[in-house]
Each structure stands twice: as structure tokens, then as C-alpha cells.
C-alpha atoms as one frame of an Amber mdcrd trajectory, in Angstrom:
protein
 -78.634  -4.582-200.134 -77.757  -6.382-196.900 -78.716 -10.027-196.241 -78.885
 -11.200-192.619 -78.324 -14.884-191.892 -79.389 -16.294-188.495 -78.179 -19.752
-187.512 -77.843 -21.512-184.164 -75.930 -24.651-183.209 -72.619 -26.453-183.647
 -70.171 -26.186-186.572 -72.350 -28.406-188.755 -75.246 -25.995-188.158 -73.171
 -22.908-188.992 -70.682 -23.764-191.735 -73.290 -24.235-194.518 -74.648 -20.763
-193.727 -71.189 -19.230-193.936 -71.051 -20.850-197.381 -74.361 -19.206-198.303
 -73.016 -15.902-197.037 -69.989 -16.142-199.307 -72.296 -16.831-202.254 -74.346
 -13.701-201.605 -71.177 -11.679-201.079 -69.814 -12.814-204.451 -73.123 -11.770
-205.997 -72.610  -8.224-204.717 -74.607  -8.230-201.458 -73.485  -7.166-198.024
 -73.909 -10.100-195.644 -74.155 -10.226-191.859 -73.993 -13.569-190.078 -75.771
 -13.741-186.715 -74.516 -16.721-184.729 -72.237 -17.754-181.862 -68.953 -16.040
-181.036 -67.010 -19.262-181.613 -67.549 -18.781-185.360 -66.598 -15.105-185.582
 -63.169 -15.772-187.105 -64.582 -18.229-189.670 -67.194 -15.690-190.791 -64.783
 -12.761-190.965 -62.239 -14.859-192.858 -64.837 -15.030-195.651 -65.384 -11.278
-195.560 -68.757 -11.473-193.816 -69.992  -9.057-191.176 -70.517 -10.808-187.846
 -72.949 -10.369-184.951 -72.500 -12.470-181.801 -75.672 -14.020-180.369 -73.897
 -14.637-177.065 -74.675 -18.358-176.628 -71.887 -20.950-176.525 -73.315 -24.116
-178.146 -70.449 -26.293-176.943 -71.065 -25.391-173.304 -74.797 -26.059-173.684
 -74.228 -29.414-175.395 -71.695 -30.596-172.828 -74.041 -29.740-169.970 -76.971
 -31.443-171.699 -74.949 -34.621-172.196 -73.857 -34.622-168.561 -77.335 -34.001
-167.150 -79.513 -35.979-169.545 -77.192 -38.904-170.199 -78.479 -39.046-173.773
 -75.810 -41.467-174.869 -77.183 -44.020-172.388 -80.815 -43.772-173.403 -82.285
 -47.004-174.724 -84.854 -45.590-177.160 -84.094 -46.444-180.775 -86.364 -43.697
-182.095 -84.394 -40.476-182.602 -87.572 -38.459-182.016 -87.619 -39.250-178.301
 -83.885 -38.676-177.870 -84.174 -35.383-179.752 -87.109 -34.188-177.657 -85.157
 -34.929-174.473 -82.125 -33.155-175.873 -84.057 -30.040-176.911 -85.930 -29.865
-173.621 -82.667 -29.912-171.677 -80.893 -27.529-174.075 -83.683 -24.943-173.917
 -83.774 -25.135-170.126 -80.021 -24.617-169.877 -80.005 -21.816-172.473 -83.110
 -20.072-171.077 -81.196 -17.304-169.250 -79.407 -16.453-172.529 -82.413 -16.444
-174.856 -83.533 -12.912-174.010 -80.031 -11.594-174.665 -79.862 -13.519-177.940
 -83.229 -12.150-179.090 -82.149  -8.625-178.136 -78.906  -8.979-180.090 -80.832
 -10.238-183.131 -83.109  -7.208-182.976 -80.178  -4.801-182.740 -78.125  -6.508
-185.459 -80.938  -6.429-188.035 -81.764  -2.720-187.956 -80.223  -2.188-191.402
 -80.913  -5.651-192.862 -83.103  -5.887-195.974 -83.861  -9.637-195.966 -83.287
 -12.616-193.667 -82.113 -16.161-194.351 -82.983 -18.465-191.447 -81.830 -21.863
-190.196 -84.361 -24.275-188.579 -83.751 -22.788-185.127 -83.266 -19.293-186.514
 -86.886 -19.140-187.690 -88.180 -18.880-184.115 -86.684 -15.404-183.709 -86.244
 -14.601-187.405 -89.837 -14.927-188.596 -91.410 -12.646-185.942 -88.464 -10.263
-186.351 -88.962 -10.107-190.134 -92.668  -9.402-189.628 -91.867  -6.670-187.117
 -89.399  -5.008-189.484 -91.469  -5.608-192.618 -88.708  -7.403-194.510 -88.775
 -10.695-196.446 -87.522 -13.915-194.865 -86.416 -17.242-196.336 -85.984 -20.635
-194.672 -82.748 -22.537-195.298 -82.515 -26.131-194.041 -79.935 -28.899-194.353
 -82.413 -31.666-193.574 -85.921 -32.260-194.989 -88.571 -30.793-192.673 -91.606
 -30.372-194.936 -94.035 -33.294-194.449 -94.241 -35.744-197.341 -95.748 -39.132
-198.091 -92.496 -40.366-199.637 -90.356 -40.758-196.506 -90.794 -40.321-192.743
 -89.529 -37.507-190.560 -85.756 -37.548-190.136 -86.443 -38.353-186.453 -88.549
 -41.457-187.150 -87.598 -44.939-188.392 -89.149 -46.304-191.589 -92.646 -47.715
-191.223 -92.554 -51.324-189.949 -93.770 -54.069-192.251 -97.187 -54.281-190.605
 -97.791 -50.620-191.534 -96.968 -51.127-195.211-100.594 -50.546-196.359-100.556
 -47.089-194.747 -96.856 -46.261-195.166 -97.483 -42.995-197.013 -99.779 -41.781
-194.227 -97.242 -42.859-191.588 -94.534 -40.888-193.391 -96.510 -37.667-193.520
 -97.929 -37.974-190.018 -94.486 -38.593-188.521 -93.257 -35.191-189.756 -96.449
 -33.501-188.587 -96.060 -35.171-185.180 -92.503 -33.850-184.822 -93.688 -30.332
-185.602 -96.610 -30.675-183.212 -94.389 -31.983-180.384 -91.552 -29.477-180.829
 -93.721 -26.379-180.949 -94.682 -26.321-177.222 -90.994 -26.598-176.281 -90.093
 -23.498-178.268 -93.298 -21.605-177.520 -92.507 -21.551-173.805 -88.834 -20.607
-173.847 -88.430 -18.759-177.149 -91.906 -17.233-176.889 -91.033 -15.425-173.681
 -87.858 -13.971-175.174 -89.606 -12.885-178.385 -92.439 -11.220-176.479 -90.036
  -9.380-174.174 -87.918  -8.045-177.051 -90.422  -7.559-179.885 -93.596  -7.068
-177.878 -95.434  -9.635-179.993 -96.582 -13.189-179.204 -94.692 -16.032-180.868
 -96.832 -17.892-183.375 -95.747 -21.194-184.877 -93.221 -20.055-187.512 -93.562
 -23.273-189.524 -97.328 -22.802-189.824 -96.789 -19.135-190.660 -94.288 -19.917
-193.381 -96.594 -22.491-194.968 -99.504 -20.049-194.933 -97.377 -17.316-196.493
 -95.610 -19.751-198.877 -92.224 -18.647-197.635 -89.510 -20.094-199.891 -87.790
 -23.075-198.265 -84.323 -23.995-199.506 -82.996 -27.481-198.806 -79.207 -27.823
-198.826 -78.738 -31.395-199.978 -78.477 -33.098-203.347 -81.374 -34.580-205.286
 -78.942 -37.386-206.205 -78.961 -38.358-202.526 -82.583 -37.532-201.664 -84.842
 -36.670-204.617 -87.342 -33.847-204.144 -90.709 -35.349-203.091 -93.422 -34.962
-205.706 -95.933 -33.806-203.078 -93.855 -30.888-201.770 -95.332 -27.451-202.541
 -93.622 -25.391-205.239 -92.001 -23.037-202.714 -89.786 -25.895-201.430 -86.540
 -26.214-203.388 -83.788 -28.875-203.244 -80.754 -26.830-204.244 -77.704 -29.052
-203.778 -75.270 -28.961-200.851 -73.855 -25.702-199.495 -70.131 -26.339-199.361
 -67.622 -23.937-197.819 -64.334 -24.542-199.595 -61.070 -24.095-197.753 -59.137
 -20.905-198.406 -56.349 -21.494-200.919 -53.848 -20.075-198.428 -54.558 -22.872
-195.921 -51.839 -25.487-195.546 -51.960 -28.750-193.565 -49.687 -29.502-190.610
 -46.398 -31.027-191.737 -46.887 -34.165-189.620 -50.273 -34.809-191.269 -48.772
 -34.582-194.750 -45.933 -36.863-193.680 -48.442 -39.441-192.406 -50.506 -39.325
-195.609 -47.405 -39.857-197.758 -46.100 -42.720-195.620 -48.556 -45.348-196.860
 -51.816 -46.084-198.681 -54.818 -43.739-198.217 -56.156 -44.095-194.659 -59.753
 -44.350-193.451 -61.180 -41.151-191.976 -63.035 -41.530-188.662 -64.571 -38.532
-186.925 -67.797 -37.575-185.161 -67.837 -33.774-185.174 -69.520 -32.212-182.146
 -70.929 -35.470-180.804 -70.124 -36.686-177.296 -70.437 -40.187-175.847 -70.907
 -41.810-172.455 -67.588 -43.707-172.588 -65.384 -41.797-174.993 -62.187 -43.641
-174.136 -63.779 -47.063-174.570 -65.415 -45.907-177.803 -62.061 -44.725-179.171
 -60.337 -47.952-178.192 -62.932 -49.878-180.221 -62.236 -47.637-183.222 -58.483
 -48.231-182.926 -59.019 -51.974-182.528 -61.262 -52.059-185.609 -58.624 -50.389
-187.785 -56.005 -52.859-186.587 -58.323 -55.847-187.163 -58.913 -54.924-190.790
 -55.317 -53.793-191.414 -56.181 -50.223-192.394 -54.426 -46.975-191.611 -56.635
 -44.308-190.063 -57.009 -40.608-189.397 -59.038 -39.774-186.282 -60.592 -36.342
-185.841 -61.078 -35.679-182.148 -63.704 -32.943-182.692 -65.651 -32.082-179.518
 -64.814 -35.273-177.706 -66.417 -38.473-179.058 -62.865 -39.477-180.016 -60.654
 -39.342-176.915 -56.899 -38.863-176.783 -55.505 -42.374-176.296 -52.154 -43.982
-177.189 -52.084 -44.760-180.911 -50.008 -47.049-183.127 -47.948 -45.541-185.945
 -50.652 -46.515-188.440 -53.209 -44.134-186.898 -52.950 -40.338-186.799 -55.087
 -38.071-184.589 -55.801 -34.395-185.161 -58.326 -31.962-183.675 -59.670 -30.588
-186.970 -58.857 -30.439-190.671 -61.030 -29.213-193.587 -63.034 -32.035-195.113
 -62.725 -30.707-198.651 -58.913 -30.933-198.366 -58.716 -34.231-196.489 -61.435
 -36.417-197.994 -59.921 -36.664-201.511 -56.829 -38.089-199.774 -58.558 -40.924
-197.858 -60.040 -44.278-198.862 -63.395 -44.133-197.033 -65.138 -42.129-194.326
 -66.734 -43.115-191.016 -68.712 -40.370-189.288 -71.804 -39.443-187.280 -74.030
 -38.661-190.261 -74.501 -34.921-190.002 -75.794 -33.543-193.284 -72.657 -31.518
-194.009 -70.187 -34.342-193.359 -72.412 -36.727-195.332 -72.346 -34.330-198.268
 -68.587 -33.826-198.023 -67.922 -37.565-198.093 -70.206 -38.079-201.066 -68.724
 -35.086-202.885 -65.310 -36.767-202.621 -66.805 -39.896-204.212 -66.169 -42.060
-201.163 -68.170 -44.863-199.529 -69.458 -43.811-196.101 -70.328 -45.614-192.891
 -72.676 -43.651-190.647 -72.469 -44.131-186.864 -75.497 -42.066-185.767 -75.802
 -40.446-182.345 -78.896 -38.229-182.491 -81.216 -36.171-184.689 -81.232 -36.657
-188.460 -78.088 -38.816-188.502 -79.888 -42.182-188.703 -81.945 -40.818-191.601
 -78.838 -39.955-193.647 -77.326 -43.306-192.733 -80.350 -45.050-194.252 -80.137
 -42.958-197.418 -76.475 -43.890-197.843 -77.162 -47.596-197.304 -80.312 -47.786
-199.453 -78.444 -46.247-202.397 -75.552 -48.660-202.061 -73.095 -45.915-201.111
 -72.086 -47.469-197.793 -72.800 -50.290-195.327 -75.714 -50.522-192.906 -75.403
 -47.780-190.222 -74.144 -48.827-186.788 -75.595 -46.879-183.861 -72.822 -45.521
-181.650 -74.083 -47.349-178.559 -73.992 -50.643-180.504 -70.588 -50.106-182.075
 -68.084 -52.935-181.676 -64.565 -53.348-183.037 -65.686 -56.425-184.992 -68.691
 -54.733-186.642 -66.703 -51.613-187.492 -63.827 -53.635-188.948 -66.252 -55.584
-191.141 -67.917 -52.390-192.390 -64.580 -50.749-193.176 -63.437 -53.847-195.079
 -66.645 -53.737-197.126 -66.070 -50.083-198.057 -62.491 -50.803-199.129 -63.135
 -54.018-201.104 -66.649 -53.645-202.589 -65.816 -52.258-206.024 -69.453 -51.826
-207.052 -70.063 -49.699-203.952 -66.959 -47.645-204.655 -68.042 -47.049-208.238
 -71.524 -45.942-207.194 -69.972 -43.510-204.699 -67.612 -42.185-207.372 -70.533
 -41.582-209.754 -72.566 -39.720-207.120 -69.458 -37.682-206.313 -69.245 -36.518
-209.929 -72.933 -35.555-209.887 -72.623 -33.586-206.650 -69.486 -31.766-207.831
 -71.446 -30.637-210.896 -74.103 -28.942-208.717 -74.049 -25.329-207.503 -76.139
 -25.406-204.346 -75.022 -21.996-203.065 -75.527 -20.346-206.446 -78.995 -21.888
-206.733 -80.045 -20.303-203.411 -78.748 -16.901-204.497 -80.675 -17.117-207.769
 -83.873 -18.230-206.031 -83.686 -15.391-203.499 -83.056 -12.849-206.241 -86.025
 -14.169-208.217 -88.259 -13.949-205.156 -87.120 -10.406-204.331 -87.887  -9.281
-207.886 -91.365 -10.824-207.851 -94.247  -8.330-207.453
């Protein structure tokens, strides 16, 4: 049996699905990952088949940042920033959507079931219906409306809305779905109709009506499953992709780690900023103010290449599961995968959110006493960052709570849980 996995986005949007693919492969399935060419080597290294969707997410994101100036926007509500981002991204990617839909159609001719990311559902659900095969939704952030917390793109209800907080929470998620659908219906709908010959219906509404299993790749120890979610929504635990045993770190990185106490990790993945050099200089200044060594991951550009003191080491990329057990605390953008990796290592985390669900995860970390109050990237200062880092290093109660959650997360088998749930669903009459 062959499982097809469709995912779209940056590394944080793809790596958890490679992890799921490895789980299905270990269980005896053939697995084909449909995503961007930049991740072909990572997929094939895990023994997965690969199909290139032909869209370069880094190029799209860089152009969006340049044209929309998202880092300069004043809105504090992630919903509005995210809508602007998606509108620009879909406009820029429009010429490639037809090709991507066509490649999905061709690459699923011999697929028996589909596993779909949040963006993958827009082509995956109509494609599964056309082929008559089952489909499953796999998400790394909570999308199903609930009365227990707001949409990941909305702030908590203000104090004056306390009497109707549960309604605010549910309506915020429904509003996000309502607002996003027209964006996708126009651009994705045209591509789907041209390739499949069918109109694009709202896949989220379709999945609810058909009770399509929804798998959520985060830990219940970080965000408990809401009591009002339907029984086809499952919180499985994180989907970690462990580094191949043959991987070895650069010699200069090992030398740096052995030269002093554990450093603080600071990295922001695929995020970009308006003033990357100034942002990086604040990070360096903060580490020097609080007397901590640091490792900076340059990623896609939020951390710029600037002169560094001997106490700070910069590197483009290094596996989190190898590095995090060797550092004292983590500072990052708050993507779900990096949040999970930091917690898995039992470390306090400071979230510096840029966009999307990052503020939401920052609040979860803070509310559970696993890290300081998040600092939005446009409000970051060397003084505030230094104070937050000092708190993570010296607050022993916080460190113990993080260590306990780390033990709980390491005991989970998120990937295995998804495999078992899919197998149960496929066996059901």
C-alpha cells in the first residue's frame, strides 16, 4: 500500500511530514512525499519516494517580505498580518499553482491514501474525491474551532469580553476559516478546476461533514485536547524527525561547545526581518549584557552575518535534536516544530514571534511557566532579551518545569500514534 503525503511551505512545514513518512515506511508502507524540490534530498535520505511540486517557498517568501513589508506592519493581531501574507503569497505563486496541481495529479496515480498538511488539503481533498481514495488531515497547529482557546491567529479575549470568552474563542477560529476561504477559492480553485475538472469546495467544511480524521502533531502536555472537539480530532504528540546516526557536527562547532559552559541557542528558522543586521546586533548585545555564550543559527536570514566575539558562534543550520541537549536555553520564532524540539530537550524557551501561530505557542510556553513572556520581533531590544535570557538561566523552578515536560514529551510516540490511527481508520468498514 502506498501513502501519499502532500505538504507545502518552509522547512518547519515539511520536516514533520518527512517524520510521518518514515513512520509509515517503518510500518511496511511505501511512501511518496509531494512537496518542494528543496526538500528532495531530505526525503530521499529517509528512503521516501519524492515528487517535486515545482514551487520554491523561499523565493515566494522573500518576494512577499520585500513587497508587503510585513515586518513593518503595526497590527498586533497575527490574523491581519497572516491574511496580508497569504494574499501576497498566493498572488506571487499563482502562475505556479496550475503546474503544482498537475504534478499532484500525476504523482498520485498509484497512491492508495493521502495525508495532507493545512495547505495540502486544498488540492488533496478534491484529488482524493476524484480518485476515490481516503484522505487524512495532519496539522501542527490547532485549527478546529473550540471554546477553550482562540484561533492561533487571534490574541486572548480582552478582560471586557470575559463573560463571553468561550464564544469569542470559537468565533475567532470560525472567522479565520471564513476569511481564508475566499483567498484560496480564487487562486487554488482555478488550478483545481483546470486540472481535475471539478469546482473547489471548502475542504475544511467537507472534512467536517465527512468526519475526516484530523491528526494534531503537538503534545497534550503543552496544549491539552479540548473537550468540545469532535471524536475524529486526535492530539497525537509531536512528529519528530531524528537525525541520522551517521551525521556528525562540524569540528569548529564541537570545539566551541567544549570551550565553555552550555551556550544559549538563538535562531529564527525561515523568518525574515526588515532590519536583519540591526536585529542581529541587538541579539549579540543581549548575550554580552547577560554574560552568556551563544549559538546563532542564520537560517533564511533573520540572523545576519555580522562580526562576532569569541563567545558567540554562528552556523547556517544544525539538527535541533543533536544541538538542543547541548545548550542551556533556546530563543526562537515559535514555530510548532522548534517549540516542540526545545521542550523535548527539557529547556526553557523564549519565543520571539514574527507571524502566524508563533504568538500562540509563545503564550502557551509562558502560561505553563516554561519560559518568559514572548517578545515580538519588532519590539525586541537588547535589554529585554538579556533580561529574558537571564531568567531562563537562573529561574530554577522554570528549569525544573521544562525538564519535567521534556520527560513527558520524550515518552510520547506521536508518529506511531498517527500510523496506528490511520491503520484503524483504513480497517473500519
